[in-house]
C-alpha positions as CSV (number, residue, x, y, z in Angstrom):
1,M,-124.6,73.6,34.5
2,S,-125.5,75.1,31.1
3,E,-125.6,73.3,27.8
4,R,-122.4,73.6,25.8
5,R,-122.3,73.9,22.0
6,T,-119.3,73.9,19.6
7,S,-119.2,75.1,16.0
8,Q,-116.3,74.8,13.7
9,L,-114.7,78.1,12.4
10,N,-111.8,77.8,10.0
11,S,-110.2,75.0,12.0
12,M,-110.9,77.1,15.2
13,Y,-113.9,76.7,17.4
14,I,-116.4,79.1,19.0
15,E,-117.9,77.5,22.1
16,S,-121.0,79.0,23.6
17,H,-122.3,78.4,27.1
18,G,-126.0,79.1,27.9
19,E,-128.3,80.9,25.6
20,K,-125.9,83.3,23.8
21,E,-124.3,81.9,20.7
22,A,-122.1,83.2,17.9
23,V,-121.5,80.9,15.0
24,V,-119.4,81.9,12.0
25,S,-119.8,80.3,8.6
26,N,-117.0,80.7,6.1
27,K,-118.2,79.8,2.6
28,Q,-116.0,82.1,0.6
29,E,-114.5,79.2,-1.3
30,R,-117.9,78.7,-2.9
31,G,-118.5,82.3,-3.7
32,Y,-120.6,83.1,-0.7
33,K,-119.9,85.9,1.8
34,S,-118.9,84.9,5.3
35,S,-121.6,85.2,7.9
36,V,-122.1,85.0,11.6
37,T,-125.2,83.8,13.4
38,I,-125.8,85.6,16.7
39,D,-128.9,84.6,18.8
40,G,-130.4,82.9,15.8
41,V,-130.0,85.9,13.4
42,T,-127.5,85.7,10.5
43,Y,-125.4,88.7,9.5
44,T,-122.6,89.0,7.0
45,L,-119.2,89.6,8.5
46,E,-118.9,92.8,6.4
47,S,-122.0,94.2,8.1
48,L,-120.5,93.9,11.6
49,G,-117.7,96.4,10.9
50,D,-114.5,96.7,12.8
51,Q,-116.1,96.5,16.3
52,G,-117.9,93.3,15.3
53,H,-114.8,91.8,14.0
54,E,-113.0,92.7,17.1
55,Q,-115.6,91.1,19.3
56,L,-115.5,87.9,17.2
57,Q,-111.8,87.8,17.7
58,N,-112.3,88.4,21.4
59,L,-114.7,85.4,21.4
60,R,-112.1,83.2,19.6
61,V,-109.3,84.2,22.1
62,T,-111.4,83.6,25.2
63,D,-112.8,80.3,23.9
64,Q,-109.2,79.2,23.2
65,E,-108.2,80.2,26.8
66,I,-111.3,78.3,28.2
67,R,-110.3,75.2,26.3
68,R,-106.7,75.5,27.6
69,L,-107.9,75.9,31.2
70,E,-110.3,72.9,30.8
71,D,-107.3,70.9,29.5
72,Q,-105.2,72.0,32.5
73,L,-108.1,71.1,34.9
74,A,-108.3,67.6,33.3
75,I,-104.6,67.1,33.9
76,M,-104.8,68.3,37.5
77,Q,-107.9,66.0,38.1
78,T,-106.0,63.1,36.7
79,A,-103.0,63.8,38.9
80,R,-105.1,64.2,42.0
81,N,-106.9,60.9,41.3
82,T,-103.5,59.2,41.0
83,Y,-102.2,60.7,44.2
84,A,-105.4,59.7,46.0
85,R,-105.1,56.1,44.7
86,I,-101.4,55.9,45.7
87,L,-102.2,57.2,49.2
88,S,-105.1,54.8,49.6
89,D,-102.8,51.9,48.6
90,M,-100.2,53.1,51.1
91,V,-102.6,53.3,54.1
92,K,-103.6,49.7,53.6
93,N,-100.3,48.8,55.3
94,V,-100.7,51.3,58.2
95,A,-102.6,50.5,61.4
96,P,-105.5,52.9,61.9
97,Q,-105.6,55.1,65.0
98,A,-107.7,53.5,67.7
């Protein structure tokens, strides 16, 4: 499985899997222009244009959905483990088939 990295973005996160990475830095409160680092190269958000902004938004949305699905998976795994434990406890009182 690939390495997973997380970077903070205005209280949102962009997670990257594998080698491709997009990290956005928002330093406007200090007078800096916002920037994004893609594959190790930094660009201002302004330089990306509308298409670049759209793709960054697509990354945010898909990363949020991945996190939501990972949370769902964790819930399902916990439920499955509980059901398996209950079943294991139940069969302790059942005679096995000969």
